[in-house]
Structure formats: C-alpha cells, structure tokens
C-alpha positions in Angstrom: -279.2 -32.5 -73.8 -279.4 -28.7 -74.3 -276.2 -26.9 -73.6 -275.2 -23.2 -73.6 -271.6 -22.0 -74.0 -271.0 -18.5 -72.9 -267.8 -17.6 -74.8 -265.6 -14.6 -75.3 -266.6 -11.8 -77.6 -263.6 -12.3 -79.9 -264.4 -16.1 -80.1 -268.0 -15.3 -81.0 -267.0 -12.8 -83.7 -264.7 -15.4 -85.4 -266.7 -18.4 -84.3 -266.0 -20.6 -87.3 -262.2 -20.1 -87.1 -261.4 -21.0 -83.5 -259.6 -24.3 -83.8 -257.0 -23.1 -81.2 -259.8 -22.5 -78.7 -260.9 -25.1 -76.1 -264.6 -24.1 -76.5 -264.5 -24.9 -80.3 -263.4 -28.5 -79.7 -265.9 -29.1 -76.9 -268.8 -27.6 -78.9 -267.9 -29.8 -81.9 -267.7 -32.9 -79.6 -271.0 -32.3 -78.0 -272.7 -31.6 -81.4 -271.3 -35.0 -82.6 -273.1 -36.5 -79.6 -276.3 -35.0 -80.9 -276.6 -32.4 -78.2 -278.3 -29.1 -78.9 -275.5 -26.5 -78.4 -276.1 -22.8 -78.2 -273.5 -20.0 -77.9 -273.7 -16.5 -76.4 -271.5 -13.8 -74.9 -271.8 -12.5 -71.3 -273.5 -9.2 -72.4 -276.3 -11.3 -73.9 -277.4 -12.4 -70.4 -280.4 -10.5 -68.9 -283.1 -10.7 -66.3 -286.8 -10.6 -67.1 -289.7 -11.0 -64.6 -287.0 -11.8 -62.0 -285.7 -14.8 -64.1 -282.4 -15.2 -65.9 -282.5 -15.3 -69.7 -280.1 -15.2 -72.6 -280.0 -14.2 -76.2 -278.2 -17.1 -77.8 -277.5 -18.7 -81.2 -277.9 -22.3 -82.1 -274.8 -24.1 -83.5 -274.7 -26.8 -86.2 -272.5 -28.3 -88.9 -272.7 -26.9 -92.4 -270.7 -28.8 -95.0 -269.0 -30.6 -92.1 -267.8 -27.3 -90.6 -268.9 -25.7 -87.4 -271.1 -22.7 -87.7 -273.8 -20.7 -85.8 -277.2 -19.6 -87.0 -277.6 -15.9 -87.9 -280.8 -15.3 -85.8 -280.7 -15.4 -82.0 -283.3 -17.0 -79.7 -284.4 -15.7 -76.3 -284.2 -18.7 -74.0 -284.8 -19.1 -70.2 -281.5 -20.2 -68.9 -283.1 -23.0 -66.8 -284.2 -24.6 -70.0 -280.6 -25.7 -70.5 -279.3 -28.7 -68.7 -275.8 -27.3 -68.6 -274.2 -23.9 -69.0 -270.5 -23.6 -69.6 -269.5 -20.1 -68.5 -266.2 -19.4 -70.2 -265.5 -15.8 -71.3 -261.9 -14.7 -71.1 -260.7 -12.2 -68.5 -260.3 -9.4 -67.6 -262.7 -10.1 -64.8 -264.1 -6.6 -64.8 -267.5 -5.2 -63.6 -269.2 -6.6 -66.7 -267.8 -10.1 -65.9 -268.9 -9.8 -62.3 -272.4 -8.7 -63.4 -272.7 -11.8 -65.6 -271.9 -14.0 -62.6 -274.7 -12.3 -60.6 -277.2 -13.2 -63.3 -276.0 -16.8 -63.5 -276.1 -17.1 -59.7 -279.9 -16.7 -60.1 -280.0 -20.0 -62.0 -281.5 -22.9 -60.0 -278.6 -25.4 -59.8 -281.2 -28.2 -59.3 -282.4 -27.6 -62.8 -279.3 -26.2 -64.6 -275.7 -27.0 -63.9 -273.4 -23.9 -64.4 -269.7 -24.8 -64.9 -267.8 -23.3 -63.4 -269.9 -22.0 -60.5 -270.5 -18.3 -60.9 -270.1 -17.9 -57.2 -266.7 -19.5 -57.4 -265.6 -17.4 -60.3 -266.7 -14.3 -58.4 -265.2 -15.3 -55.0 -262.0 -17.2 -56.1 -259.6 -15.0 -58.0 -257.4 -17.0 -60.3 -254.2 -15.6 -58.8 -255.3 -15.5 -55.1 -256.7 -19.0 -55.2 -253.2 -20.5 -54.8 -253.2 -19.2 -51.2 -255.9 -21.8 -50.4 -253.0 -24.3 -50.9 -249.9 -22.8 -49.3 -248.0 -26.0 -49.1 -247.7 -26.1 -52.9 -247.7 -22.5 -53.9 -244.7 -20.1 -54.1 -244.1 -17.5 -51.5 -246.1 -14.4 -52.3 -247.7 -11.2 -51.0 -250.8 -9.4 -52.2 -250.5 -5.6 -51.9 -250.5 -2.2 -53.6 -247.9 -0.9 -51.2 -244.5 -0.1 -52.9 -242.6 -0.4 -49.6 -243.9 -3.9 -49.0 -243.1 -5.0 -52.6 -239.5 -3.6 -52.2 -239.1 -5.5 -48.9 -240.3 -8.7 -50.5 -237.9 -8.1 -53.4 -234.9 -7.5 -51.1 -235.8 -10.7 -49.2 -236.2 -12.9 -52.3 -233.8 -11.3 -54.8 -236.0 -11.9 -57.8 -239.8 -11.5 -58.0 -242.7 -11.6 -60.4 -245.5 -9.0 -60.2 -249.0 -10.0 -61.6 -252.2 -8.1 -62.0 -255.2 -9.9 -60.4 -257.7 -9.8 -63.2 -256.0 -10.5 -66.5 -254.9 -13.5 -68.5 -252.2 -14.8 -70.9 -249.4 -13.1 -69.0 -250.7 -9.7 -69.7 -249.2 -7.1 -67.4 -246.8 -9.5 -65.7 -243.4 -8.1 -64.8 -240.1 -9.7 -63.7 -237.9 -7.7 -61.3 -234.6 -8.3 -59.6 -233.0 -6.6 -56.6 -231.0 -3.6 -57.8 -232.9 -3.1 -61.0 -232.7 0.6 -61.9 -236.3 0.3 -63.2 -237.7 -0.9 -59.8 -239.8 2.2 -59.0 -241.1 2.5 -62.5 -242.1 -1.2 -62.7 -243.8 -1.1 -59.3 -245.6 2.1 -60.0 -246.8 0.9 -63.4 -248.0 -2.5 -62.0 -249.8 -0.9 -59.0 -251.0 2.3 -60.9 -249.0 4.3 -58.4 -250.3 2.4 -55.4 -254.0 2.4 -56.3 -254.2 -1.2 -57.6 -253.5 -4.4 -55.7 -251.2 -7.0 -57.3 -249.8 -10.4 -56.5 -246.0 -10.5 -56.0 -244.5 -14.0 -56.1 -241.0 -15.3 -55.6 -239.3 -16.0 -58.9 -238.9 -19.7 -59.6 -235.7 -20.2 -61.6 -237.1 -23.4 -63.2 -239.3 -21.2 -65.4 -236.3 -21.3 -67.8 -237.7 -24.6 -68.9 -241.3 -23.2 -69.1 -244.3 -23.8 -66.9 -246.7 -26.7 -67.3 -250.4 -26.5 -67.9 -252.2 -29.3 -66.1 -255.8 -30.2 -66.9 -258.2 -30.5 -63.9 -261.6 -32.1 -64.9 -264.2 -33.3 -62.4 -261.8 -33.8 -59.5 -259.0 -35.4 -61.6 -255.8 -34.1 -63.1 -255.3 -35.8 -66.5 -252.1 -37.4 -67.5 -251.9 -35.1 -70.6 -250.3 -31.7 -70.2 -248.1 -29.3 -72.1 -244.9 -27.5 -71.3 -245.3 -23.8 -72.2 -241.9 -22.4 -73.3 -241.1 -18.7 -73.0 -241.5 -16.7 -76.2 -240.3 -13.5 -77.8 -237.2 -13.2 -75.6 -239.4 -13.1 -72.6 -239.2 -15.1 -69.4 -242.8 -16.3 -69.7 -245.1 -18.0 -72.3 -247.1 -15.3 -74.1 -247.6 -16.6 -77.7 -249.9 -19.5 -78.6 -248.0 -21.4 -81.2 -247.0 -25.0 -81.7 -243.3 -24.3 -81.5 -243.6 -23.1 -77.9 -245.7 -26.1 -76.6 -243.9 -29.3 -75.8 -245.0 -32.8 -74.7 -244.4 -33.3 -71.1 -244.8 -36.0 -68.4 -246.2 -35.3 -64.9 -243.7 -35.6 -62.1 -244.6 -37.3 -58.8 -245.0 -33.9 -57.2 -247.4 -32.8 -59.9 -249.4 -36.0 -59.5 -249.7 -35.4 -55.8 -251.3 -32.0 -56.4 -254.6 -33.8 -57.2 -254.8 -35.1 -53.7 -254.2 -31.7 -52.2 -256.6 -29.6 -54.3 -259.3 -31.9 -55.7 -261.8 -31.9 -52.8 -261.6 -28.2 -52.2 -262.0 -27.2 -55.9 -265.0 -29.5 -56.3 -266.6 -28.2 -53.1 -266.1 -24.7 -54.5 -267.9 -25.6 -57.7 -264.7 -25.5 -59.8 -265.1 -28.5 -62.2 -262.8 -27.3 -65.0 -259.5 -25.7 -64.3 -256.1 -25.2 -65.8 -253.2 -25.4 -63.3 -250.0 -23.6 -64.1 -247.1 -25.2 -62.3 -243.4 -24.8 -62.0 -241.3 -27.5 -60.2 -244.5 -28.9 -58.6 -245.7 -25.5 -57.3 -249.0 -24.0 -58.5 -248.4 -20.5 -59.7 -252.0 -19.9 -60.9 -255.4 -21.7 -60.9 -257.2 -20.8 -64.1 -261.0 -21.2 -63.5 -262.6 -18.6 -65.9 -261.9 -20.0 -69.3 -259.0 -22.4 -68.9 -257.2 -23.3 -72.2 -256.6 -27.0 -72.4 -254.5 -26.8 -75.6 -256.7 -29.5 -77.2 -255.4 -29.1 -80.8 -251.7 -29.3 -79.6 -252.2 -32.1 -77.1 -254.0 -34.2 -79.7 -251.0 -33.9 -82.0 -248.4 -34.4 -79.3 -250.0 -37.5 -77.7 -252.0 -38.8 -80.7 -255.3 -38.8 -78.7 -258.7 -37.1 -78.9 -258.6 -35.0 -75.7 -262.0 -33.4 -76.4 -263.6 -36.9 -76.2 -261.9 -37.7 -72.9 -263.0 -34.3 -71.4 -266.6 -34.7 -72.7 -266.8 -38.2 -71.3 -265.8 -37.0 -67.9 -268.2 -34.1 -68.0 -271.1 -36.3 -69.1 -270.4 -38.6 -66.2 -270.3 -35.7 -63.8 -273.4 -34.1 -65.2 -275.4 -37.3 -64.9 -274.1 -37.9 -61.4 -275.4 -34.5 -60.4 -278.7 -35.1 -62.1 -279.0 -38.5 -60.5 -279.8 -40.1 -63.8 -276.9 -42.6 -63.9 -273.8 -42.6 -66.1 -275.4 -43.3 -69.5 -274.4 -41.0 -72.3 -276.5 -37.9 -72.1 -276.4 -37.0 -75.8 -276.7 -40.4 -77.5 -274.1 -42.7 -79.2 -272.3 -41.8 -82.4 
C-alpha cells in the first residue's frame, strides 16, 4: 500500500526526532508492514491540469532509524491508496486552501483521513454542539456584553479561540475579576474575533482526559492530562503530567452518542478531550494519541492497535476484505 502523511512543518523539519508525535509512530508502524510511506507538508500540495498533486518525500529506515529521502517526488495524489491529513492548527487560510485541494481527490480511488470537507466544516471547538447532551454549557460570540452575561450566570468561564491547539490563547475568568474587560478584549481582539465561551468545570483540578476515537470506536486506553506550570490547564507535553486512567461508564457511553455522526462526517481519527464525562473539544485535525506515553503506562503497542483498526477500515472501504494491506511482518 502507498500512503501519504501530510504533517506539520515543524515535524517535517525535525522528522527523525519526533518520538513524541503520533505521526512518527504510525509511519514507523506502516513501514514495518512494508507499506510505501511518503511525507509532505500542506504547502507542498498543488493542482496541475485540474488534478491534485503533491511534492513529497519517501521514508525509510536507515540503521534501524526512521528517515526521509533528501529528494522529493511529484506524485498524483490519487496514486496513493490513503492520505493522512494531519498538519497542526492554526486552521488558517493556508490550512483551508489545502483542504480545497484534497477535496478534489476521488475518494473512490484514494481515502483521505480525516475528510478534508469535515476538517473545513467541523471546527474542533464548535463540533461539541453537535452533541449538546454531553457538552458543557457554552456560547459562541465576539460580543463582550454576551460574554459578561454568561460569566455572571455561571460564575466561572473558559474562553477559547476557535482555530488554535494545545491550549494556546485559552483564558480562565471568574465573576468579579478586575481583568475581565482586558481578558475579553484580548480574546476577541476587541470584538472582532469570535470565540467559544464554556462554563468552567471544577473537575479540571484533576486534569482532562484524552480519549482515542478510531474507526467508530473509543479505545480503552487514554491519558489524564494534568495541569502544568501553575496553570489550570494542560499545556506541557511531558511524562510527569500524563497519568494512566480508566474510562468511566459515562465516558464509555460517549461512543454510542458520537460514533455514527463522526463516521458519517468522515471523521475516522479523533482525540476527545473530556472532563467528568463531558466533551470539551473534539480534535480532528491532528489529534495526539500520546502513543509513547500510553505504551509505557499500559505496557502495550498502541501504534499496532491503531494501525490494525485503520487497515480493517481501509479494506472495508475498498471492498477488498480484511486481509492485511501491507503484508505480514
């Protein structure tokens, strides 16, 4: 099988040193299965003769270490069986333009995960409102007055930008805070930028959980992300702030509520951030699955579990059965 991973520019620059990155582990796993795996960044996508192409680099093992070739190849994207579209936010105009190019790909020939239409249409913050029964109270607005009314009603709130990741630009605010106007004006760029405002969930003191959604299923392996740097939120990727966790009954029931909708939307891989059984965010652009940490915490090989499920899904879509697409190893 011929696979293309579209990864973040920083990952591409330091490609051989990305053992904290989900893409690294999946690329290694698919190479072990004798797949042909290429990498590129979103700015390497282009259109020629009304067809989608990509400048991409073949990957391989050198002295048992993952590396990429120095020379790129121009490849018609439909020559790949699968494209993993996984650049990191911000979801800016360059990100959106990349989804336009990938939307030209014939999905009967090449499976793009996640769907570029879904990434364009389903904002990671707003997506929770498709599931109001398991999401915290929230409003989406740029209006300072509305935010202040919501703050007065709830006492404590969290303000989030709609297009960033890794807690960037997220503010906590309590009713009576003397910085209220400054925080709201900063978050909304003085009323010009729409933000999500959620009720504050006090259980965040124990951290939020990252659940792994793959091919319609929430796996039993997740991590508790503990707040760092005297902050109320997780914002530093280090082992000390990632703890083994078990899924509660409420968290297990999330699968029944969201699975059919996500799969219909073309969201095959997602990272669900939850607090006390409520989804605070549905990460669909480049969800981190904390593979290195989960492998250590649970003594498993999570990358193999994920690759197995993806293989089964890919073959089901291609109507070729469930045999391994890349060969045994």
